[in-house]
C-alpha positions in Angstrom: 0.0 0.0 0.0 1.2 3.5 -0.8 -0.2 6.6 0.7 -0.9 9.3 -1.9 -0.4 13.0 -1.0 -3.5 14.9 -1.9 -3.4 17.7 -4.4 -4.3 20.1 -1.6 -1.3 19.0 0.5 1.1 19.2 -2.5 -0.1 22.7 -3.4 0.2 23.7 0.2 3.8 22.5 0.3 4.6 24.5 -2.9 3.1 27.7 -1.5 4.8 27.2 1.9 8.2 26.7 0.2 7.7 29.9 -1.9 6.7 31.8 1.2 9.8 30.6 3.1 12.1 31.8 0.3 10.3 35.1 -0.1 10.5 35.8 3.6 13.2 33.5 5.1 13.1 35.4 8.4 9.5 34.3 9.0 10.3 30.6 9.3 7.8 28.0 8.3 4.3 29.5 8.0 0.8 28.1 7.1 -0.5 29.2 3.7 -4.1 28.7 5.0 -5.2 26.8 1.9 -8.9 26.0 1.4 -11.1 24.9 -1.5 -12.6 27.9 -3.3 -15.4 28.7 -5.8 -13.2 31.2 -7.6 -10.4 28.6 -8.4 -9.6 25.2 -7.2 -7.9 26.5 -4.0 -7.4 29.8 -2.3 -4.4 30.6 0.0 -5.1 33.3 2.6 -2.0 33.0 4.8 -0.1 35.9 3.2 -2.1 38.6 4.9 -1.2 37.5 8.4 2.4 36.9 7.4 2.8 40.3 5.8 1.3 42.0 8.9 3.8 40.2 11.1 6.7 41.1 8.8 5.4 44.6 8.3 5.4 44.0 4.5 2.9 45.0 1.8 0.7 41.9 1.4 0.1 42.4 -2.4 3.8 42.8 -3.1 4.6 39.8 -0.9 2.0 37.8 -2.8 3.5 38.8 -6.1 6.9 37.7 -5.0 5.5 34.3 -3.8 3.8 33.8 -7.1 7.0 34.4 -9.0 8.7 31.6 -7.0 6.1 29.0 -8.0 6.5 27.1 -11.4 3.2 26.9 -13.3 2.0 25.4 -16.6 0.0 22.5 -18.0 2.7 20.0 -17.3 3.1 21.2 -13.7 1.1 20.6 -10.5 -0.2 24.2 -10.6 -1.6 25.4 -13.9 -2.1 29.0 -12.9 -2.0 31.2 -9.9 -3.2 34.8 -9.5 -3.1 37.4 -6.8 -6.6 38.7 -5.9 -7.9 41.3 -3.4 -5.5 42.4 -0.7 -3.2 39.4 -1.2 -5.1 36.2 -1.6 -3.8 33.6 -4.0 -6.3 31.9 -6.3 -4.7 28.6 -7.5 -5.8 26.3 -10.3 -4.2 22.8 -10.5 -3.5 21.2 -13.9 -5.8 18.5 -15.4 -2.7 16.3 -15.7 -2.0 16.6 -11.9 -5.7 15.7 -11.1 -5.7 12.5 -13.2 -2.1 11.4 -12.2 -3.0 11.8 -8.5 -6.3 9.8 -8.9 -4.5 7.1 -10.9 -2.1 6.7 -7.9 -5.1 6.4 -5.6 -6.7 3.8 -7.9 -3.5 1.7 -7.9 -3.7 1.4 -4.0 -6.0 -0.9 -2.0 -6.7 1.8 0.5 -7.3 4.5 -2.2 -4.1 6.1 -1.2 -5.5 7.0 2.3 -2.6 7.2 4.7 -2.4 5.5 8.1 -2.3 8.0 10.9 1.2 8.7 12.1 -0.1 9.1 15.7 -2.2 5.9 15.8 -2.6 4.5 19.3 -5.2 2.4 21.2 -8.7 3.5 21.6 -11.4 1.8 23.7 -14.9 2.6 22.4 -17.8 2.0 24.8 -21.0 1.7 22.8 -24.1 -0.4 22.3 -25.0 -0.9 26.0 -28.4 -2.6 26.3 -29.8 -3.7 29.7 -30.2 -7.4 30.7 -33.8 -8.6 30.9 -35.1 -5.4 29.2 -36.3 -4.8 25.7 -34.1 -2.7 23.4 -35.9 0.5 22.4 -35.2 3.3 19.9 -32.9 5.0 22.4 -30.4 2.1 22.0 -30.1 2.7 18.3 -27.9 5.7 18.3 -25.2 4.4 20.6 -24.9 1.2 18.5 -24.9 2.9 15.1 -22.6 5.8 16.0 -20.2 3.6 17.9 -19.9 1.0 15.2 -19.1 3.7 12.6 -16.4 5.2 14.8 -14.9 1.7 15.3 -14.6 1.3 11.5 -13.4 4.9 10.8 -10.7 4.7 13.5 -9.5 1.2 12.4 -9.2 2.4 8.8 -6.8 5.1 10.0 -4.6 2.4 11.7 -5.8 2.9 15.2 -6.0 -0.3 17.4 -9.6 -0.3 18.6 -11.0 -2.3 21.5 -14.8 -2.5 21.6 -16.6 -2.6 24.9 -20.3 -3.2 25.4 -21.0 -2.1 29.0 -24.3 -3.9 29.4 -26.5 -3.2 32.4 -26.2 -6.6 34.1 -26.1 -5.8 37.8 -28.2 -4.1 40.4 -31.0 -4.5 42.9 -33.7 -5.4 40.3 -32.0 -8.8 39.9 -33.1 -9.8 43.4 -36.7 -9.7 42.4 -36.0 -11.6 39.1 -33.8 -14.3 40.6 -36.2 -14.9 43.5 -39.1 -15.3 41.1 -37.2 -17.7 38.9 -36.2 -19.7 42.0 -39.8 -20.1 42.9 -41.0 -20.7 39.3 -38.1 -22.7 37.9 -39.5 -23.3 34.4 -40.2 -19.7 33.4 -37.1 -19.4 31.2 -37.3 -22.9 29.6 -37.2 -23.0 25.9 -40.0 -24.6 23.8 -37.7 -26.9 21.9 -34.1 -28.1 21.8 -33.5 -26.2 18.6 -31.9 -22.8 18.6 -34.1 -20.3 20.3 -35.1 -17.0 18.5 -34.4 -13.6 20.0 -38.1 -13.0 19.9 -38.8 -16.0 22.1 -36.0 -15.2 24.5 -37.3 -11.6 25.0 -40.9 -12.7 25.4 -39.8 -15.1 28.2 -37.9 -12.3 29.9 -40.7 -9.8 29.5 -43.2 -12.2 30.9 -41.0 -13.0 33.9 -40.2 -9.4 34.5 -43.9 -8.3 34.6 -44.9 -11.3 36.8 -42.1 -10.7 39.3 -42.8 -6.9 39.4 -46.5 -7.5 40.1 -45.6 -9.9 42.9 -43.0 -7.6 44.3 -45.5 -4.7 44.5 -48.3 -6.8 46.0 -46.7 -9.3 48.3 -44.6 -8.1 51.2 -43.2 -11.5 52.0 -41.9 -11.9 48.4 -40.5 -8.4 48.6 -38.5 -9.4 51.7 -37.2 -12.6 50.1 -36.3 -10.6 46.9 -34.3 -8.0 49.0 -32.5 -10.8 50.8 -31.6 -12.3 47.4 -29.8 -9.0 46.4 -27.5 -9.6 49.4 -26.8 -13.2 48.3 -26.1 -11.9 44.7 -23.6 -9.3 45.9 -22.0 -11.9 48.2 -21.5 -14.2 45.2 -23.6 -17.1 46.6 -23.2 -19.8 43.9 -26.9 -20.8 43.3 -27.9 -17.1 43.1 -25.1 -16.4 40.6 -26.0 -19.4 38.5 -29.6 -18.0 38.2 -28.3 -14.5 37.5 -26.2 -16.0 34.7 -29.3 -17.5 33.1 -30.8 -14.0 32.8 -27.6 -12.7 31.2 -27.4 -15.7 28.7 -31.1 -15.4 27.8 -30.7 -11.6 27.2 -27.7 -12.2 25.0 -29.7 -14.4 22.7 -32.1 -11.5 22.3 -29.3 -8.8 22.0 -27.4 -10.7 19.4 -30.6 -11.2 17.3 -31.2 -7.4 17.3 -27.6 -6.6 16.5 -27.7 -9.2 13.8 -30.8 -7.4 12.3 -28.8 -4.2 12.5 -26.0 -6.0 10.4 -23.6 -5.4 13.3 -20.8 -7.7 14.5 -20.8 -7.9 18.3 -18.3 -10.3 19.7 -19.0 -12.0 23.1 -15.5 -11.2 24.6 -16.2 -7.5 24.0 -19.4 -7.7 26.1 -18.2 -6.7 29.6 -21.1 -5.5 31.7 -21.2 -3.7 35.0 -20.6 -7.0 36.7 -17.2 -7.3 35.0 -15.8 -4.7 37.4 -17.3 -6.0 40.7 -13.9 -7.3 41.9 -12.4 -3.8 41.5 -15.0 -1.7 43.3 -13.6 -1.9 46.8 -10.0 -1.1 45.6 -11.3 1.8 43.5 -12.9 3.3 46.6 -9.8 2.7 48.7 -7.5 4.4 46.2 -9.8 7.4 45.9 -10.2 7.8 49.7 -6.5 7.3 50.5 -5.4 9.8 47.9 -8.0 12.4 49.3 -9.8 12.6 45.9 -13.0 11.3 47.6 -14.1 12.1 51.1 -16.8 10.7 53.5 -19.9 12.8 53.8 -22.8 11.6 55.9 -21.3 8.1 55.6 -21.2 8.2 51.8 -17.9 8.4 49.8 -18.2 11.5 47.6 -16.1 13.6 45.2 -16.9 17.3 45.3 -16.6 19.9 42.5 -16.8 23.6 42.7 -18.0 23.9 39.1 -21.0 21.5 39.4 -23.8 22.7 41.6 -27.4 21.5 42.1 -30.5 23.6 41.7 -30.2 24.7 45.4 -26.7 26.2 44.7 -24.9 23.6 46.8 -22.2 21.5 45.1 -23.5 18.3 43.5 -21.1 15.5 44.5 -20.3 12.3 42.6 -21.3 9.5 45.0 -18.9 6.6 44.6 -20.2 4.5 47.6 -23.5 5.0 49.3 -23.8 5.3 53.1 -25.2 1.7 53.2 -22.0 0.4 51.6 -23.6 -0.2 48.2 -21.8 1.0 45.0 -23.3 3.3 42.4 -22.6 3.7 38.7 -19.7 6.0 39.5 -17.7 3.2 41.2 -18.2 0.9 38.2 -17.4 3.6 35.6 -14.2 4.6 37.5 -13.2 0.9 37.8 -13.8 0.5 34.1 -11.5 3.4 33.4 -8.7 1.8 35.5 -9.2 -1.5 33.6 -9.1 0.2 30.2 -6.0 2.2 31.0 -4.0 -0.3 33.0 -5.0 -3.6 31.4 -6.1 -2.6 27.9 -3.4 0.1 27.6 -5.7 2.6 26.0 -4.6 6.2 25.3 -8.1 7.3 24.3 -11.5 6.3 25.8 -14.6 7.1 23.8 -18.0 6.8 25.5 -20.9 6.8 23.0 -23.6 7.8 25.5 -26.8 9.9 25.5 -26.1 13.7 26.0 -28.4 13.6 29.1 -25.6 11.8 30.9 -23.1 14.5 30.2 -22.8 15.7 33.8 -22.2 12.2 35.2 -19.4 11.6 32.7 -17.8 15.1 33.3 -17.6 14.3 37.0 -16.3 10.7 36.4 -13.6 11.9 34.0 -12.6 14.8 36.3 -12.4 12.3 39.2 -10.2 10.0 37.2 -7.9 12.9 36.3 -7.6 13.9 39.9 -6.7 10.3 40.8 -4.1 10.2 38.0 -5.8 7.5 35.9 -6.4 10.0 33.1 -3.7 12.6 32.2 -2.2 14.4 29.2 -1.3 11.0 27.6 -4.6 9.3 28.3 -7.8 11.1 27.6 -11.5 10.3 27.8 -14.3 11.8 25.8 -18.0 11.4 25.7 -19.3 11.2 22.1 -22.7 12.6 23.3 -25.8 12.0 21.1 -29.2 13.7 21.0 -32.6 12.2 21.2 -34.6 10.4 18.5 -37.8 12.3 17.8 -41.0 11.4 16.1 -42.3 13.2 13.1 -44.0 15.7 15.5 -40.7 16.7 16.9 -41.4 15.2 20.3 -39.5 12.2 21.8 -40.4 9.1 19.7 -43.3 7.1 21.4 -46.0 4.7 20.2 -49.6 5.9 20.1 -50.0 4.4 23.6 -47.2 6.6 24.8 -44.8 3.6 25.2 -41.1 3.7 24.0 -40.8 2.2 20.5 -39.4 -1.3 20.4 -36.2 -1.3 18.3 -37.1 -4.6 16.6 -40.5 -3.2 15.3 -38.8 -0.1 13.9 -36.2 -2.1 12.0 -38.8 -4.5 10.7 -40.9 -1.7 9.4 -37.9 0.0 7.8 -37.0 -3.3 6.0 -40.6 -3.7 4.8 -40.7 -0.2 3.4 -37.4 -0.6 1.7 -38.3 -4.0 0.2 -41.3 -2.3 -1.4 -39.1 0.4 -2.9 -36.7 -2.2 -4.2 -39.5 -4.4 -5.6 -40.9 -1.5 -7.7 -37.7 -1.3 -9.6 -36.7 -5.0 -9.5 -38.1 -6.0 -12.9 -36.1 -3.4 -14.7 -32.8 -4.7 -13.4 -33.8 -8.3 -13.3 -33.5 -9.1 -9.6 -34.5 -12.5 -8.3 -36.9 -12.8 -5.3 -33.9 -13.7 -3.1 -32.0 -10.6 -4.3 -35.1 -8.4 -3.6 -35.3 -9.7 0.0 -31.6 -9.2 0.6 -31.4 -5.8 -1.0 -34.5 -4.8 1.0 -32.6 -5.6 4.1 -29.5 -3.7 3.1 -31.6 -0.7 2.0 -33.9 -0.6 5.0 -31.1 -1.0 7.6 -28.9 1.3 5.6 -31.7 3.9 5.7 -32.0 3.8 9.5 -28.2 4.0 10.0 -27.7 6.8 7.5 -30.5 8.9 8.9 -28.7 8.7 12.3 -25.2 9.2 11.0 -26.0 12.1 8.6 -27.0 14.2 11.5 -24.2 15.4 13.8 -24.4 13.1 16.8 -25.1 15.9 19.4 -28.3 17.0 17.6 -31.7 15.4 17.9 -33.1 13.9 14.7 -36.6 13.1 13.5 -37.3 9.4 12.7 -39.3 9.6 9.5 -39.4 6.4 7.5 -41.0 8.0 4.5 -38.0 10.4 4.2 -35.5 7.7 5.0 -36.4 5.4 2.2 -36.9 8.2 -0.3 -34.9 8.0 -3.5 -34.4 11.7 -3.5 -32.4 13.8 -1.1 -29.7 13.1 1.4 -30.6 9.4 2.1 -28.6 6.2 2.0 -30.9 4.9 -0.8 -29.8 7.8 -3.0 -26.2 6.8 -2.4 -26.9 3.0 -2.9 -28.6 3.8 -6.2 -25.6 6.0 -7.3 -23.3 3.0 -6.6 -25.5 0.5 -8.3 -25.8 2.8 -11.3 -22.1 3.0 -11.7 -21.7 -0.8 -11.4 -24.4 -1.0 -14.2 -22.4 1.5 -16.4 -19.2 -0.5 -15.9 -21.0 -3.7 -16.9 -22.5 -2.0 -20.0 -19.1 -0.8 -21.1 -18.3 -4.3 -22.4 -14.9 -4.4 -24.0 -14.0 -0.8 -23.0 -11.9 -0.7 -19.9 -11.4 2.1 -17.4 -8.0 3.7 -17.9 -6.5 7.0 -16.7 -5.4 9.5 -19.4 -3.5 12.4 -17.8 -2.9 14.0 -21.2 -6.6 14.9 -21.7 -8.3 18.2 -21.0 -11.1 17.8 -18.4 -14.6 19.2 -18.5 -15.6 21.2 -15.5 -17.8 18.4 -14.1 -14.9 15.9 -14.4 -12.6 18.3 -12.6 -15.1 18.9 -9.8 -15.6 15.1 -9.3 -11.9 14.5 -9.5 -11.0 17.1 -6.9 -13.7 15.8 -4.5 -12.4 12.2 -4.9 -8.9 13.4 -4.1 -10.2 14.8 -0.8 -11.3 11.4 0.7 -8.1 10.8 2.7 -8.2 14.3 4.3 -11.9 13.8 5.1 -11.3 10.5 6.9 -8.5 12.0 9.0 -10.8 14.8 10.0 -13.8 12.5 10.8 -11.5 10.3 12.9 -9.9 13.2 14.8 -13.2 14.9 15.5 -15.2 11.7 16.1 -17.6 12.9 13.5 -19.1 10.2 11.3 -21.6 12.7 9.9 -18.7 14.3 8.0 -18.2 11.0 6.1 -22.0 10.9 5.3 -21.8 14.5 4.0 -18.8 13.8 1.9 -20.5 10.7 0.3 -23.7 12.6 -0.4 -21.7 15.4 -2.2 -19.7 12.7 -4.1 -23.0 11.2 -5.4 -24.3 14.6 -6.3 -21.1 15.5 -8.2 -21.3 12.1 -9.9 -24.9 12.8 -11.0 -23.8 16.1 -12.6 -20.8 14.5 -14.2 -22.9 11.7 -15.7 -25.5 14.2 -17.0 -22.9 16.4 -18.6 -20.2 14.0 -19.8 -21.3 11.1 -22.0 -19.8 7.8 -20.8 -21.6 5.1 -22.8 -24.1 6.9 -25.1 -23.3 8.8 -27.3 -20.0 6.9 -27.2 -17.1 9.3 -26.6 -13.7 9.0 -28.3 -11.6 6.1 -26.9 -9.2 7.9 -24.5 -12.0 10.2 -23.3 -14.4 7.2 -22.7 -11.7 5.2 -20.9 -10.9 8.2 -18.7 -14.5 8.7 -17.8 -14.9 5.0 -17.0 -11.9 5.4 -14.8 -13.6 8.2 -12.9 -16.8 6.1 -12.6 -14.8 3.2 -11.2 -12.9 5.3 -8.7 -16.2 6.9 -7.6 -17.7 3.5 -7.0 -14.8 2.3 -5.0 -14.8 5.5 -2.9 -18.5 5.2 -2.3 -18.5 1.6 -1.3 -15.5 2.2 1.1 -17.1 5.2 2.7 -20.5 3.5 3.1 -18.8 0.4 4.6 -17.2 2.7 7.2 -20.7 3.8 8.2 -21.8 0.1 8.4 -23.9 0.3 5.2 -23.8 -2.2 2.4 -23.9 -1.3 -1.3 -25.7 -3.8 -3.5 -24.3 -4.4 -7.0 -27.7 -4.2 -8.6 -30.7 -2.1 -7.5 
């Protein structure tokens, strides 16, 4: 594999070198290069430099331009000084195609591996044991999975962690009920049990035990005693607890499977995975003075976080009755991820409503020395999923929406869209069903990922499976259309021809294709998968314009022109399918 310097970085280097020789005393300076609608690029760095050197910016700009070779055979075709000292730069057609040819020759499309790659632990997709997954679980899973792919593509070592809710007082009630009704979680047959059956067993048991807990004082007492047994690690109680975890996993994995997501069992480390560390975590915090006893509870105080009454809101690590809260578990997880997994970045893909909790947890870990300048933790906070009415998404009965129902409906809608066009492209029934799945699940993921994570977004299936607008279906159709063009090309093969003059739509498409590597680096550094979605949508739009304005198959262009256009088609398809796969979305060959 060979990383290919982008046109932007090559141009930036040329301008920086010319700046350095025009003003050697200024040292290395940033040309502040950006894409421009007046030319291919504009460099704005001369103004600041001239001010610093007390020089006339236009004169300095003119000197810089004189030091840069230009022409059709060069990287830069022409460069002009505009306004108070901006440089408008146009690259040569030859440079565009030669750079794209180098990208096409590389498996990774010339995208470099990050020179600062390290180890990141991503905490995402965190359902609760014995509880149905609802629409609120969607975002953490989808955003987290995309960040895993994006970071791995840049060369980062990524460790996935699914911090499932598998511990707590509610298990006393569930375990006690199962002990007294031992057949409640039995399966109907010896064959593999479906996620649906597993969840309905758990649901039924949860409702029955809750009803008994609320109505029968004696059962309530037994259930509370059972919590003590669980925390003490009594073997029979632990064995029953494990049954709830195993049954829930059957259900979780069926939902993640529907989401076309690969969740590995060793990566599922729930709250219970840190039980053995809790006492030590508290001891370390108390001995170092980071946490103090207040009314019997072990607390960490912060001047900057106050409650509604104006008093500081503490982070409670251990309750006055000796029980541990979420904070103790989360702090123990940080210790494990830093000491054992050797992470230098921790990313938590968690609802924005938990921001205060994580600010306090991270600050506590910094005070304890578990996080520092070398090891940082960030919350990739996400907003709420809203209904079409702009309010939090609920069913007509006011219940939270089951994730499974939502995914099934998306697939049904998408399958109908695929079926409408199926005859034209000759899809078999099997392909219709498979593509319906890819389009439906892709639609749900893309709607989530095309909005910046921190913002709320409206869950509108009509919009999501629409063939027009910023949707995954639009991108999947663009990809399938290119594959169809390449099949129709028959004997003609894609080939780069740097000697040709390019039409404006070819140049625009080429420059955007060349920006893929820089975009990936930006999305990885900013933890911003929505930037990948925006790039791909723009790529598809530029391709549509190119295809409308530049004949590829009919009317048949001259041979080198036709080959060069097929080359642009093929590179666009490869970039699209790579970008979509980073978002966890499949691109069918025929649609």
